[in-house]
C-alpha positions, 0 to 999 in steps of 0.5 A: 609587183608580179605574184610569186611563183607556186608549184601546183601538185596534181591529183588524178581527177584533175587529169582525167577532167582536163589531160591538158591541165598541165598546160594551163597553170602559167608560168608555175611549176607542176608536179606529178606524184607517182601515186597519180601515175600509178592511178592514171595507168589503172584507168588507161583500160577504161573505155569511156572518157576517163580512159581516153583522158588517161591515155592522152595524158600518158602519151603527153608524159611520154613524149616529154620523157624522150626529151628528158628525165622527168625526175629533173624537170620538163620546161613547159611552154609556159615557162614552169617546169614539170616533174614527176616526183617519188619522194614524201611517202616517209613524212609522219603522217597521223595514224588515221591516214595510211600510205595505202591511199593515193590521196595520202600519199599526195598529202604526204608529198605536199607536206615534205614539199612544204618543208623543203620550200618554206618560201614557195607556195605549195598547193594541192589541185584537186577536184576531190572535196575530201582531199581539200579538207584534209589538206586544210586540216594538215595545214597544206593549201588545196584548191579545186581546179576550175579553168572555166569556173561560172556560177550559176547565178552569173551565167548568161540567162539568154533574155531579159525584160525591158520596160519601155514606152507604149509607143515602143510596143505599139511600133514593134507590133505595126512594123514588125521590128523595133531598132535598138537605140540608147533611148530604148533603155531610158527606163532601165537602171542598168543600161550599160549592157548592150543586147548580145546577139540573139538575145531574146527580150520581153518588151513591157509597157511602163504604163500598162504592164500587161502590154507586152511584146516578145522578140529576138535581137538581131545584130545584122539588122540592129533591131528586135524582130518577132519570134517564129510562131508556127500556127500548128504548133510542133507536132501538136505542142504549143508553148506555154510560156515565154521561155518555151517560146523563146526556144521554139524560135531558136529551134526552128531558126535554120541560121542559128546553128547551135542552141543551148536550152538550161533548166530544171526537170519538167520545163520542156527542154528535151520535148521541144528540142525533138518536136522541133527536130522532127519538124525540120526532118521529117516535115520540112526536109531541111536536115537529112536526119534527126540524131538524138544522143545522151551520155550514159554514165552508169553504163560501164558499171551497170551494163553487165547487169542488164540482160541482152546485147548491147542495144537492149542494155542501152534502152534503159539510158535511152528511154526518156528520149523514146518517151518524149518521141512516143508523146509527140506521136500521140501513142500516150495521148486520148486524142491521137495526133498524126502518126499515132501507133508508129512511134520512133521505130517507124522514122528509124526504118526510114532513116529519119531518126537515129538514137544512140549514146553519145560515145558513139558519136566520137571520131565522126563527121556529122553532116547535114543533121538536126543533133540533139544531146540531152543531159549535156550538163554531165559532160566536161568542157573538153567533151563539149568542144569534141562534140561541136567540133564533129559538126559538118556542113549544115548541121544544128546542134542542141545541147539540153540539161540541167546544171544542178543535176549532175552524174559526172564526179568530175564536174559540178554546176559551175564547171560543166561543159554545158555552163562553159559553152553557154559562157563562151557562145553567148555573143555569137551570131550563129548561137542562141540560149534559153534558160528555163525556169517555169515547169510545165509538166504537171503541178506535182512536178513543178512543186517537187523541183521547187521543194525537194531541193 
């Protein structure tokens, strides 16, 4: 039996998160309160991603308006009807909830529609937890908008341990390859999940747990193959654990065009990504330039309080990237490595390195570059798509982030762009993912990450 048709009342933050949300609700009806239209109008002047999404949504609604009266309803491609609703402000509300707030006018509209259409499910769709709480208190159903919700504990890890016979480990070392057959999983309780493209593997001897081997599953060869292990490390930096070794392999493999690195602070995500980028641009010349970027969320609010021009104002937000590059050049080391004292500026003068906020990448085509997007957990799925589609010929994209350190109020650990990408690309032959668990920055940093939740 088909489920009952619903009516979704959309909050402003849903449309700022995804301006195409109106097309993703199936056959259900969509209501846009006039209070939301007013808030969207205020966001249109914003020069950040919220402003772009507000302008995009406004254009969509304006195109619908040309085809008919929105007050009477516009038929959506999925079969639902979209209307812009003026009513609801006269519904009696508790004295604490004044009609000056848009959230309360949305609640009032929900109560009005629930009274007028008692047989039809009326649901307020919002990313605001407080609005959902107030709706529940008033007896109105409310849900979070999560079109790409992936719970962190269910997210693809990018690697696994397989318990095998001793001969499998020996054969892998001897032949530099191990065919993946059903017999490989005979000691695993859950052998139904096949290895995914470029999934990393630790082969563990069932008789001797210290007898192990690490490799990557190659779908083309249908075998586990050895990791890339540069003898000199990456600009003097060597992997200290299996996760970092997996990352080095993915970062240096020219066949893998998209790499995602997920983990808490101090695990080495950004450091290894930049080090590999320097190897591929400065040392090997595979890519024309190393482009490092990150979203700058406090910029719009705080930039006016910082001295200097736009470049000087951006420096505090880009400083973590400069710190990693200075470390790789040996500027902060007692035992300077090659290039010590030159730092990032020398590479920028040669055109080999470019560091800029993510906003500047929008609209560009980026060919033959090694692109690193740091702190990408702050991006929405729509923004992630925008970045990936910027990739030109022979460009490699690295996305790093920690899904539990989010500054963007419109995403969380389950629906941010980074986890969305990891889930969608987890079985693609040109992509690889590594989840970091062990911090290597310092004992103090590791303890802080684990204890100060």
